[in-house]
Every structure is written in structure tokens, then in C-alpha cells.
C-alpha positions, 0 to 999 in steps of 0.5 A, a space after each residue: 736574107 738575100 732576095 731570091 732570084 731562081 726559080 723553084 722547079 725541082 721536084 722531090 724525085 729529082 732532089 732525092 736522085 740529086 742527093 743519092 747520086 751526089 753521095 753514092 760513087 764508086 769509091 765505096 768499092 775502094 774503101 771497102 777494101 781498105 776497111 776490110 783490111 782494117 777491120 775485116 768483117 766489122 767494116 760493115 758495122 763501121 759503115 752502119 755506124 758512120 751512116 748514123 753519125 752522119 744523120 745529125 749533119 743532115 738534120 742540121 742541113 735540113 733545118 738550115 736549108 728550110 729556114 734559108 731555102 736560098 742558093 749557096 748552102 753553107 756560105 749562105 748560112 755563114 753570111 746570115 750568122 756573121 755578115 758578108 765579110 772575110 769568114 764567108 768569103 773563106 767558107 765560100 772559096 774553100 766550098 768552091 774549091 772542094 766542089 771543083 776538086 770533086 767534080 774534077 775527080 768524078 770526071 776523071 773517074 768516069 773516064 777511067 771506068 770508060 776506059 775499061 770498055 774503050 781502052 784507047 780513049 784519052 783520059 784527061 780530054 774525056 774528063 774535060 769534055 764531061 765537065 763541059 757537057 755537064 756545065 752546058 746541061 746546067 746552063 740550059 736549065 735546072 729542070 734539064 739538069 734535074 732530069 738528068 740527075 734522075 737518070 744517073 741516080 736510077 742507073 747507080 741504084 739498079 747497077 748496085 741492086 744487081 750487084 747485091 742480088 747477084 752477089 747473094 744468090 749466085 753459087 760463087 757469091 757471098 758465103 759466110 765462110 768467106 765473110 768470117 775469114 776477115 775476123 783474123 784482123 782481130 785475133 791478137 788484138 785487145 778489146 781496146 785495140 779492137 775498138 780503136 781499129 773500129 773507130 779508125 775505119 769509121 773515120 776512113 769510111 765517113 767521108 763516102 756519105 758526103 754529098 747529100 749537102 748539094 740539096 741544101 746548095 740548090 735550096 733556092 731551086 727546090 719546089 715546096 722547100 719546107 717539105 721536100 727538102 727534109 724529105 730529099 735529105 733524109 731519103 737520099 742519106 738512107 739510100 746511100 746508107 742501105 747501098 753502102 752497107 749492102 754492098 760492102 757486105 756482099 763484097 766481103 763475103 764474096 771476095 777473100 780477104 787477102 784479095 781485098 787488101 792492098 798489095 804490100 811493097 816489095 
């Protein structure tokens, strides 16, 4: 195993928020509409199953990250198994590219969300500015970056909690009649077709749970990794699963199916 060079400064709260903020995103609102269109209220069941199917992946990351608590994540594990050859290079390059695309997509999504309040802002320059600012924050030190993750993670959890609570208690919010109206999706399907639809929905939403692996990527900077890495990965996955399931449950029970569905081409 390569010699450790980074300082262990991230505590458990910072790790949990890093995993939760890295997983939970506005994509749940987009995916909820597509999932409800495919399987109606059973989209909630699909999200639960997807969360459970992610558990073995999380356990694998936990085992590997505690065994090899170094930076690099997947690339480090491939290096330990196969050496520093072509396979490690390909895995590291693809992981780097996927992280770059995800960061770009998140920055553009943030800029579009900000444009709701400030319609005249330029999307691409704002997205680039966000990437630069986040890069500078990480260059300053992992402690500052960890504190920023706590702020972002807490903000996400508070916003989604308000959405769930207000959606359940407001008179114009959740209703069982609206929730069950989506059952029309299965009216003309056989049992086998219904199962196939739910499985397709699980495949659609599964990607929403990707994100907690950032904890394994930063394992070299985590204090007390043997205890904090397993707790951080499992708790952040549990938070994401609960948020996703409740958000979809409230959304499908509040917004009629015909409004959740993607508009049909003319």
C-alpha cells in the first residue's frame, strides 16, 4: 500500500454530510416524475428497493476503505489488486472523468436554480465561477471543505424536511386519492409486465444513490477511519434513502400523475 501523505482531519459529522450532500440532489424531483410515469405510486417501492440494492455496494466500499484508508478510492483498490498498470490507469481516468462530468452538471444545475431568483445571470459563467470557488476552498484545506459540506448537507436536509412536512400537513398537499390515482399505470398489464415495469423503474432511479463513495475517495483525510468510514457511509446512505422515499411519496401524493408525466411530443 502506498505511503500515506495527507492529514486526517475530517470528523464523523463532516463525513456524514459529505456523503449525504454528495448523494442527495435535485435529480430526485426530475426522477420522481419519470418514475411515476413508468410505475405510478410503486415508484416509492422502487426507490426503497434501489436503496436496499445499494447496501451491498456500500458494504464493499466500507470494507475496502477501512482496509486501504488512502486517497484514490476505486483506483487505489485496483492498484492494490492488479498493480500500477493499464487497468489502474483506465479505472482512475474513467473515475476522474465521471467526477468531472458530475461536478460540471452540479455547477450548471446550481446556476439554473439560482436563475429562478436572478433571471438575468449568465448560466455558464456562474457555473464556472462555482467550480473555481469550490476548487479554491479545497486548496485552502480539507477542514474548511469539510465545514462547507456540513453547511450544504444541513441545508439540503432542512429544505427536504420542510418539503416533506409541509407537503403532508398542508390542506392542498398530500392526499391518498391523488397518490392512488397513479395506479392506472398497471390497469392493462399482467403480473409479469408489472414486475418488469417496477424493475425498469429501479434501474432508472438507482443512479440517484451514487455519491456516498466520495467518503472512500477521501479515506486518507478521515480521522479514526476504522470507525468513522463505516458509520459515515452507512448513515449517509440511510439519510439519502429516507429523503428520497419520503420526497417521492409526498410528490406523487400531491401532484396528479398527468402533471408529473413528461409532456408528450406534438
